[in-house]
C-alpha positions in Angstrom: 13.2 -11.4 20.6 16.0 -8.9 21.0 16.5 -5.2 22.0 14.4 -3.7 19.2 11.4 -5.9 19.8 11.8 -5.2 23.6 11.9 -1.4 22.9 8.8 -1.6 20.7 6.9 -3.7 23.1 7.6 -0.9 25.7 6.6 1.8 23.2 3.3 0.0 22.5 2.6 -0.5 26.2 3.2 3.1 27.0 1.1 4.5 24.0 -1.9 2.1 23.7 -5.3 3.0 25.0 -6.2 -0.6 25.9 -3.9 -3.6 25.9 -5.3 -6.7 24.2 -6.8 -5.1 21.2 -5.5 -5.8 17.8 -3.0 -3.3 16.4 -2.7 -2.3 12.8 0.2 -0.4 11.4 -0.4 2.1 8.7 2.2 3.8 6.5 0.4 6.8 5.0 3.3 8.5 3.4 5.5 7.8 0.4 8.7 9.2 -0.7 7.2 10.2 -4.1 4.4 12.2 -2.5 0.7 12.5 -3.5 1.0 10.3 -6.7 1.6 7.3 -4.3 -0.4 8.5 -1.2 -3.9 7.6 -0.4 -5.7 10.6 0.9 -5.2 11.5 4.7 -9.1 11.6 5.2 -9.4 8.2 3.8 -6.8 6.8 6.2 -8.7 8.6 9.0 -11.9 6.9 8.0 -10.1 3.5 7.8 -8.7 4.1 11.3 -12.3 4.6 12.6 -13.7 1.7 10.7 -11.2 -0.6 12.0 -11.6 0.7 15.6 -15.4 0.1 15.3 -15.4 -3.2 13.3 -12.4 -4.9 14.8 -11.9 -2.9 18.1 -8.3 -2.3 16.7 -5.8 0.5 17.5 -3.5 2.0 14.8 0.1 2.8 14.8 1.2 5.2 12.2 4.7 4.6 10.9 7.2 6.4 8.8 10.4 8.4 8.5 11.0 11.6 10.4 10.0 13.6 7.2 6.7 11.7 7.3 5.7 12.6 10.7 3.5 15.6 9.6 1.6 13.3 7.2 1.0 10.9 10.0 -0.2 13.6 12.3 -2.6 14.8 9.5 -4.0 11.2 9.2 -4.4 10.9 13.1 -6.2 14.3 13.2 -8.6 13.0 10.4 -9.9 10.1 12.6 -12.1 10.2 15.6 -10.5 7.2 17.2 -6.9 8.6 16.9 -3.8 6.8 16.4 -0.4 6.3 18.0 2.3 8.0 15.9 5.6 6.1 15.7 6.8 8.1 12.6 10.2 9.7 13.4 10.6 7.7 16.6 12.0 4.5 15.2 15.1 3.5 13.5 15.0 0.7 10.9 15.4 -2.1 13.4 12.7 -0.7 15.6 10.4 -0.3 12.6 10.8 -3.9 11.6 10.3 -4.9 15.2 7.1 -2.8 15.5 5.7 -4.1 12.3 6.3 -7.7 13.5 4.3 -6.9 16.7 1.3 -5.8 14.7 -1.6 -7.9 13.5 -1.5 -6.2 10.1 -0.1 -3.5 8.0 -1.8 -1.1 5.4 0.2 1.2 3.4 0.9 3.0 0.2 3.5 1.7 -2.4 6.4 2.3 -0.1 9.3 0.7 1.6 7.5 0.1 4.8 4.8 -1.9 2.9 7.6 -4.0 1.3 9.1 -4.7 4.7 5.8 -5.8 6.1 5.2 -8.2 3.1 8.7 -9.6 3.4 8.1 -10.3 7.2 5.0 -12.3 6.3 2.7 -9.9 8.2 -0.8 -9.6 6.6 -0.4 -6.6 4.4 -2.6 -4.5 2.3 -0.9 -2.4 -0.3 -2.6 0.7 -1.9 -1.4 1.4 -5.4 -2.2 4.4 -7.6 0.2 5.6 -10.1 2.5 2.7 -10.0 2.2 -0.8 -11.5 1.6 -3.4 -8.7 2.6 -6.2 -11.2 6.0 -4.6 -11.4 6.5 -3.3 -7.9 3.9 -5.0 -5.8 4.5 -6.5 -2.4 6.0 -10.0 -2.0 5.1 -12.3 0.8 2.6 -15.0 1.6 0.0 -12.7 3.2 -0.1 -9.7 0.9 -3.0 -8.1 -1.0 -3.1 -5.2 -3.4 -5.9 -2.7 -3.8 -5.6 -1.0 -7.2 -7.8 0.9 -9.7 -6.7 0.2 -13.2 -8.0 3.4 -14.6 -7.4 4.6 -18.2 -4.6 6.9 -17.0 -3.0 4.4 -14.5 -0.4 3.1 -14.1 1.2 6.5 -15.3 4.3 6.6 -13.0 3.8 10.4 -13.0 4.2 12.7 -10.2 2.2 14.9 -9.8 -0.9 13.6 -11.5 -1.0 14.9 -15.0 -4.7 15.4 -14.8 -4.7 16.8 -11.2 -7.3 14.4 -9.8 -5.4 11.4 -8.4 -8.6 9.3 -9.1 -6.5 6.2 -9.0 -6.2 6.7 -5.3 -9.2 8.9 -4.5 -11.7 6.2 -5.8 -10.5 3.6 -3.3 -12.9 3.3 -0.4 -11.8 2.6 3.2 -14.2 -0.4 3.4 -12.2 -2.2 0.6 -9.2 -2.3 2.9 -10.7 -3.5 6.2 
């Protein structure tokens, strides 16, 4: 309860296509850029998969500087997504995450918030080590490809392929 939660309930009511469906938050951007970001087209495919399989809607979250990435992800899906990035302060973001049925995101602050809140969270790791910086919380899961070159902690990818992220399939997260 509280003003943030009330505002986010109102935002969801105004932006949802159909009430009563599950809502999944996705945090597709990361401060470190492509070395930590699962591809936009993969997020788009995941949005469509969750819409088909779970009849779920998606809310894309992030900072104002991450809005363009969220718009790219929404455009990559047929089902579309609500874009909250840039429209929430930290209290509203926490409230919005708490109102969602689950959160999927890159190795980012948003993913850590969701895990700490106890929300079912799937974290996508590429260049960083999930054993070192993975999410904490009772309902977290990590998707990670331990390739020969990962974790490298490099940005950008030394080999130019970002295979540690590109090889992760949307079905693995749903």
